[in-house]
DRENKOL-114256 format. One record per residue: x, y, z of N, C-alpha, C, O in turn. Coordinates in pm, whole numbers, plus 50000, padded with zeros to 5 digits. Layout:
N
XYZXYZXYZXYZ
...
END
This chain:
346
273985691387713274795691587592274705678387518274385668087578
275005678487390274985666287310276105656987355277115661487409
275915643987332276925634287371278195635487291279295633387343
278055639087159279225639987070280015626987076281215627087101
279335615787053279955602787067281065600686966280925604186849
282165595087012283245590786923283125575786903282285569286967
283945570286815283915555786795284225548586925283645538086952
285135554087008285505547587132284365547887233284285539287321
283465557887221282385559287319281275549187299280555545887393
281135544187175280105534087148280705520487181281585515587110
280235514387288280935503087345280645489887273281555481787255
279385487787233279045474787176278055476487063277395486887051
277965466086978276895465486880277005475686769275965480186722
278165479486726278285489786622277705484786491277765472886459
277135494086416276515490886288277435495486177277965506686182
277645487386078278555490585968277795489985837276615486485832
278505493485728277885493085596277465478885560276525476885484
278185468885616277825454985588276635450385673276115439385654
276225458885767275105455685855274125467285851273945474285951
273485469585736272655481585720271395481185805270895470485839
270895492985837269635494185910268545497285808268455508485758
267725487585779266645489185682265285491185747264355496285684
265175487285873263905488885945264195493986086265075488986156
263435504186126263605510286258262255510986327261255514586265
262235507586454261045508986537261365518386653262345516286725
260535528686671260685537786784259465536286873258325537586827
259705533587003258605531987098258445544487183259415549587239
257195549387192256805559687287255525554987356254835546287305
255225560887470253965557487534252805563687459251815556987428
252925576687429251915584287356252545597287311253655600587352
251835604687228252285617887183251115627587185250085624987124
251285638787255250385650087244251095660987162252235659187119
250425672087141250985682487054252355687187103253315687687026
252435690787231253705695587283254805685387270255925688687231
254495672687302255485661987287255975661187143257175660187117
255025661787050255375659786910256305670586858257175667786776
256125682886905257015693686862258395692086923259405694486855
258465688187050259765685887112260495673987049261725673987043
259755663987003260365652086946260685653586797261385645286740
260175664186735260355665486590261825665986548262155659786447
262725672886619264145672186580264695657986584265545654286503
264225649886679264615635786684264125628486560264865620786499
262855630886522262305624186404263095628186279263425619786196
263395640986267264185645586152265585639486153266095635086050
266195639186273267535633186284267525618286254268485613086198
266455611486290266315597286262266285594786112266955585786062
265515602886040265455601285894266805604685830267205598385732
267485614685884268795618485831269805607385854270645604785767
269745600785969270685589986000270405577385921271335569985886
269125574785891268725562585821267825566185703266625563285705
268375572585600267545578285492266745567985414265675571085361
267245555785405266535545785326265725535985407265125526785351
265675537785538265005527985624263505530285628263005541385608
262795519485656261365520285686261245522885835261605514385916
260745534785872260695538986011259265537786064258345543886010
259115529886169257815527686232257805534586367258705532486449
256785542586391256605549686519255505542586595254385541286544
255805537886713254895529386788254465536286917255275537887008
253205540186926252635545387051252015533587124250945528787086
252685528887229252295516287291251105517087383250395507187399
250865528987445249845529787549248645538387513247605537487578
248775546687410247685555987376247875560287231248485553187152
247335571987199247395576887061248635585487038249335589287132
248885588386912249965597386872249415607486773248745603786676
249695620386796249245630586701249965629386568249535635386469
251065621786564251745619486436250875611286340251105611186219
249865604486393248945597086308247755605586266246955601386182
247645617586322246485625986294246855640186262247325643086152
246655649086358246765663386331248185667586295248375677786227
249195660086337250585663486304251145654786193252345655286165
250295646786128250775638186020251435646085907252455641485855
250915657785866251585665085758253005669285792253855670585703
253275671385922254605675985963255645664885951256825667685930
255225652285966256175641085959256055633385829256605622385817
255335638785732255245632185601256645631085541257375640885532
257005619085498258325616685444259375613485549260475608985516
259045615685675259975612585784259635599285850260525591385880
258355596985873257905584185928257125576685821256325582585748
257365563785811256665555685712255395549385768254495545685692
255325548085900254215540885961254055545686105255045547286177
252835548086146252555551586284251505541786337250425540386280
251845534886445250945525386509250525531386643251375535386722
249225531986666248705537586790248095526686878247725515886831
248015529787008247295521087103247685506487084246815497787072
248985503787081249465490387048249355480587164249585468587145
248995485387282248865476387395250195470587441250265458987481
251235478787435252565474387479252955482387602252995494687600
253235475287710253605481887833252455483487930252535491488023
251365475787909250175477187993249955465388086249385466988194
250405453488047250115441388125251285431588117251875429888010
251635425088228252695414888224252375403288129253285396288086
251115401288097250745390488005251385392387867251525382787791
251765404687837252405407387707253725399887693254185397487582
254345396387806255625389287802255485374987750256485368387721
254245369987740254015356187698253945354587547253835343387497
253995365687474253895364587328254835374787263255315384087327
255065372687135255855382287056254945393787015253915391586951
255315406187049254475417487008254475419486857255325414286785
253505427286812253405431286670253385419386575253965419786467
252695408786618252505397086533253815391186481253875385986369
254855391986563256115385686527256995393586432257985388286383
256665406186405257505414286317258915415786375259115414486496
259875418486287261265420086328261795433386274261325438286171
262775438986343263365451986305264875451386322265395444486409
265555458886236267005459786250267375467786374268335464386443
266635478286403266935486886517265655490386591264665494486529
265665488786720264565493386807265125503886902266135501586969
264455515486908264805525887004263635527387099262535531287059
263875524387224262885525587330263135538887400264215540887456
262175547887398262415561387450262085563087598262245574087652
261625552487665261205553887805261985543987894262785535987845
261725544788024262535536988120261685528288212262085525388325
260515524188165259635515888246259935501188217259965497088101
260155493488321260625479688307259735471388216260225464888123
258415471488241257525462688166257585465588017257785456487937
257425478187979257445481687837258765477787773258785472487662
259875480387841261195477287784261375462287766261905457787664
260935454487864261085439787853260205434287742260615425087670
259005439687726258135435087618258725438887483258735430787391
259215451087472259835455387346261035446687311261255443287195
261815443087412263025434987389262675421487327263505415187261
261435416887349261005404187291260695405387142260555395187075
260565417587090260425419186945261765415486880262805420186925
261745407486778262985403286713263725415586659263135424286595
265015415986686265795427686647267275423886632267725413686682
267995432586562269455431486558270105440486661271095436886725
269525452386678270085462286771268935468086855267845470486804
269215470086981268205474987075268845485787161269905483687220
268205497487167268705508587249267595512887342266515516787297
267855512187473266855515787573267565521087697268545515287743
267065532187754267675537487876267255529988002267765532888110
266345520387989265895512988108267075506388178267955500588114
267095507388311268125500588390269525504488352270425495988349
269735517288323271055522288281271575514488160272745510788153
270675512288064270995506287935271375491387947272145486187867
270835484788048271195470888071270795461687955271475451787928
269695464887886269235456587775269825460787640269635453787540
270515471787637270935477687510272125470387448273055466287518
272075468887318273215463487245274225474487212275355471587175
273815486887226274725498387216274545506487343273415508687389
275665511087399275615517687529276415530787525277355532087446
276055540187610276825552487622278065550287707278245539387763
278935560387720280095558987809279665556087953278525558987990
280545550388031280215546088167279805557788256278995556088347
280365569588230280045581088315278855589188264278615600388309
278125583588170276995590688109275855592788208275515583688284
275275604788207274115608088287272935611288195273025619988109
271825604088214270655606388131270115620388159269905623888275
269895628588056269495642588078268065643788130267255634588117
267765655388190266425658088240265475661888127264305658388132
265955668988028265115673687919264635662187833265435654087787
263315661187811262775650687726263345651387586263665641087526
263475663487533264015664987398265445659687391265815652587297
266265663387491267655658887489267735643887513268645637387461
266815638287589266815623887611266725616287479267515607287453
265745619987395265565612487270266705615387172267085606587095
267245627487175268385630387088269615622387130270385617787046
269795620787261270905612387308270735597987263271705591487225
269495592887268269255579187223269595577587076270125567187035
269295587786997269665587186856271185587486839271725580486754
271865595286920273335595386915273905581686948274815576886882
273365575487051273845562287092273595552086983274455543686954
272415552586922272065542986817272885544886691273335535086631
273095557386651273695560186520275195562886527275885561886426
275715566286647277115570086657277405583986605278565587886593
276345591686575276475605286524276225615386635275475612686729
276835626986624276505637986713275235644686664275095647786545
274295646986755273025653386722272845665286816272465663286932
273105677386771273045688986861271615692286903270655688886835
271505698987016270205703687063269795715786981270555725486975
268615715686919268195727186838267795738886926267255737187036
268065750786877267595762786946266325768286883265595775886946
266055764286761264825768086691264335755986613265045745986598
263115756886564262535746086485261895752186361260815757986368
262575750886249262075756686125260955747986070261155736186040
259775753986056258625746786001258115754085877257845766085882
257995746885769257395752585649255875751885664255315741085684
255205763385654253765763885673253045765585540253605771085445
251825760985536250965762885420250765777885397250305784785487
251115782985277250945797285251249515802285275249315813885311
248525793585256247145797585279246915800585428246205809985462
247505792485515247385795085658248095807985697247625815285785
249195810885632249895823385660249065835385614249075845785680
248355833985504247485844885457246325846985555245955858385583
245765836185605244685837285704245195844485828244535853385881
246385840585875246955846785995247175861785973246915869686063
247655865585856247895879685828246595887585823246535898985868
245555881485768244265888485761243675890485900243065900885926
243845880785988243265881786122244115890286215243595896686307
245425890486192246335898386274247205906986182248395904086165
246635917386123247375925486027248485933586095248465935786216
249445937686015250555945786066250025958086138248995963686103
250775962186240250425974386312250615972986461251635977486514
249665966986531249765966086678250885956686725251325947886651
251325958886847252175949086915251245938786979250705940987087
251075927586912250175917286961250835909287073251985905087060
250105907287181250555898687290249605886887298248415888587326
250125874887275249285862987274249185856487411250155856287487
248015851187441247775844287567247105830787537246165830087458
247615820287599247015806987584246655801787722247515795987789
245415803687767245035799887904244755784987924244615780488037
244665777487817244345763287830245575754687850246705759487841
245345741987876246405731987891245755718287891244535717087879
246575707987905246055694387902245175690788020244445680888015
245235698488126244395696288243244365708688329245325716388327
243295710788403243165722888483244295724888584244665736288610
244875714188644245985716588736247175723488671248005729388740
247275722788538248385729488468248035743788428248865750788371
246835748088458246345761088411246455771888518245985770088630
247075782988484246945795188563245485799488552244915798388443
244865804488659243435807588652243075816888537243805826288505
241935813988474241505821988360241375836688397241735845388317
240875839688517240715853688556242065860888563242135873088545
243145853388590244465859388593244945862788451245525873388428
244685853688358245015856788218244255869188172244815877788105
242985869988207242165881388166242705894188228242755904588162
243095893588356243645905488422244935909988355245145921988336
245785900488319247025904088250246735909988112247335919888072
245805903688040245475908687906244925922887912245185930887822
244185926088016243575939388028244565949988075244315961888056
245675945988136246525955688205247955956388155248645966388180
248425946388085249875945388062250385953487943251585955587931
249505958087857249955965287738249925956687614249745944487621
250115963287500250005956187373248555952887341247655955687421
248335947087225247005942887184246835928187222247495919687164
245955925087317245825911187361245165902287255244175905987192
245745890487238245215880387147245115867487227246125862087271
243895862587245243685850887331243355838787243242425839087162
244135828187262243995815887183243215805487264243695800487366
242025802487217241175792487281240965780787185240505782587073
241295768987231241155757187148239815750387166238935755787232
239655738487107238355731687112237965727087252236785724487277
238935726087345238605722187482238215733987569237825732187685
238315746187515238055758187594236845766087545236755778187569
235925759487477234765766587422233915772987532233255783087508
233915766987651233125772687761233675786087809233005793287882
234875789287769235505801787813235265813387716235555824987749
234745810487599234685820687494233875832787538234365844087529
232655830687584231815842087620232375849787740232255861987746
232965842687833233555849587947234715858587902234835869987949
235545853587814236665861687765236145873787689236635884887707
235155871587604234595882987528233995893387621234075905387595
233385888887729232755898087823233775905387909233675917487928
234755897987963235665903688061236925909688000237625917488066
237225906287876238385911987806237915917087670238285911487567
237105927587668236445931887542237415936687435237065936587317
238615940887473239585945487374240405934187313241165936387219
240255922187365241065910987318240505905187188239295904887166
241415900687104241055893386983241045878487013241875873587089
240095871386953240035856786961240125851486818239105848186758
241325850586763241455847786619240955833986578240455832386466
241075824086664240615810786626239105809686621238555800486560
238425819186685236955819586681236435829086573235245828986543
237295837286515236875846686411236455838886286237225830986232
235235841086243234685833986126234805818686141234825811386042
234885814186267234975799886296236195793286232236195781486200
237255801386215238405796786137239105784886204239615776086134
239145784686337239795773386404239105760286373239765750486338
237785759986386237035747786360237115743786213237225731886181
237065753586124237145750685980238435743285947238455734485862
239515747086014240815740885988241205730786096242385727786115
240195725486166240405714986267241445718886370242165710486423
241505731886400242465737086498243875731786470244585727486561
244245732086344245565727086304246665734686376246635746986379
247645727786434248755734786498249455744586405249925755086448
249515741086277250195749986182249495763486172250145773686150
248165763786189247435776486187247795784986308248035796986296
247825778686426248215785986547249645791086536249945802286578
250545782886481251935787186464252015799086369252775808486392
251235798686261251215809886167250745822586236251305833286213
249725821586319249245833286393250275837886495250465849886514
250945828386560251935831986661253095839786600253715847986668
253385837286474254465844686408254125859486391255005867586358
252865863086413252445877086402252545884386537252295896486545
252895877086644252895882686778254215889486811255265886186755
254155898886903255345904886962255855896387077257055895887104
254935889687146255225882487269254075872887296252945875287252
254345861987368253295852487404253445848187549254545847787604
252305844787610252255839887748251445826987748250365826387689
251965816687815251265803887809251555795487931252585796987996
250615786587963250895775588054251835765687986252165767287868
252265755588060252975744288000251945736187922251215728087980
251895738387792250815732687710251275731087566252325735987526
250445724087489250725722787347250785736187277251655738387194
249855745187311249855758387248251125765987286251665773287203
251595764187408252845770487448254005765987360254855773987322
254035753087327255095748187239254895753087095255875755187024
253655754987053253415761086922253945775386920254605779486825
253655782887026254205796387036255735795887024256325803686950
256345786787097257805786187103258405783786965259335790786924
257875773886892258495770686762258195781186657258815781286551
257235790186684256975801086591258105811286591258235819086497
258915811186697260005820786708259695832786794260565841286813
258475833886847258085845286928258665843787069258715832587120
259115854687133259515853787274258345848687359257195852387338
258665840187456257625833287530257835834687681258945833087732
256745837687751256705836887897255925824187930254735823187899
256585814587992256005801388016255775799388165256685801388245
254545795488202254145794088341254115779388381253465771188316
254835776088489254945762188532254515760788677254775769588759
253845749688707253455746388843253825732188876254915729588927
252925722888847253165708788881254145701988787254785692188825
254285706888664255195700688570256585706688585256765717188646
257575699888528258985703388549259515710488426259595704388319
259895723288437260385730488319261665724488262261915725488141
262485718288347263725712288297263435700888198264235698288108
262295694188215261945683088125261225687788001261425682387892
260365697988016259505701987904259835716087854258935723587816
261105719687853261515733187813261105736087669261495728687579
260325746587645259945750087507261145755087427262095760387484
261085753487295262165757987206261935772487164261785775287045
261895781487258261605795387229262875802987195263955799987247
262735812987109263885821387074264365829287194265555831687211
263415833387277263735839887405262685835187505261485836687481
263135829687616262235822787707262355828387848263455829587902
261205831787907261115835488047260235825088117259085823088078
260765818488217260005808488292259615814288427260465819388500
258335813488460257835817588591257265805188658256375798688604
257785801788776257425789488845256595792388969256885801589046
255555784588987254765785789109255615782889233255365788489340
256615773989219257455770489332258175782489391258495782789509
258415792589306259085804589356258145813189440258575823189498
256875809389445255885816989522255195808289627254085811389672
255855797489665255375790189781254805776389758254385769989855
254755771389634254185758089614254095754489467254655761389382
253375743589437253275738489301251965742189232251785739189114
251055748589303249765751789245249855764489162250455774389204
249255764189042249405775088947248855788388999249365798988963
247825787889082247205800289129248155808389217247895820189243
249265802289262250225809389346251055819489266251655828489325
251095818089136251845827789053251085840989055249935841389012
251685851889102250975864689109250745870888972251605869988884
249605877188955249345884488831250405895188811250855897388698
250815901788917251805912488906253125907388848253775914488772
253525895088884254775889588832254715887588681255685889988610
253555883088633253405880788489253335894088415253955895688310
252585903788469252495916988406253885923588399254235929888300
254655921988506256005927888508256865921388398257605928388328
256785908188384257565901188281257135905588140257985907288052
255835907288120255345912087990255885926087961256335928887850
255855934788061256355948388044257815948588004258215956487918
258625940088067260045939588032260235935387887261045941187815
259495925287845259645920387708259165930587606259785931987501
258095937487634257585947287538258535959087519258485965787416
259385961487616260355972487604261565968687520262295977387474
261765955587500262945951087425262775953187276263675949987198
END
């Protein structure tokens, strides 16, 4: 649940009209597609809390999709995105001021790793909010009985509450305005009529993937019209899917539309809005399915669903742990087919 902070709950470092926040720095390690969708309510809330501020998003250890494929989604919300900043990688960083001595009115550190937090604290600032060490470095702190949430999305929303003193509720949906042209493409590829069931067999790494043959078995047996979403990292699977699941549609490969549009998340979301139901690993595509509003069956193994819960309108989680371990192959095909059948009847 949201903190719903009152004035009494904010213990130190309150910001007033006489102490405006004109510059904000947010630190993350990196952002992938799924992360960026889960963090988007935080980004929107940040702009709402500080409408006139210059907001800098800092990816200290790697890249951020907010600087690339997700840049259109945060246009007007973030003023600057810095990638691969080299913050939080080496103790030598403590010997100098990061970011060439820049200063910020407010720094929000979204992680709890000692090195990164200590290096960030050396950036000149008026206010600093960090969950590291139970907020030991923070100039604003939560109530003494506060427990940091497991959900990554709720974690960053809580940090915004602590920084701003505002209540920031957990979203149940994520309204995204899509390019009408992408919506027309999605309608042409998935026209009205069938009950489309979407499948996303890929993920950020093979340990997060339910075996491809299991996805194919479900697509062939579970009912509905199967629609299989293969991204640029799954090109080696295209011919196998076409051969083993001949009734399935591969919309991102139709007329090479995925490549033409750089596999834009907005295109996948537009297509997902045409589905009756979707099935996915814990992946970026799974989070795209979720924010489209389609009911989602989400498969988890090594990752923790409590931390990476998708924002689906209706969510069914199937865990490998319930079948004897953390490996994805332990999830039975029958369990997924049964879950699909239940959803298709609703």
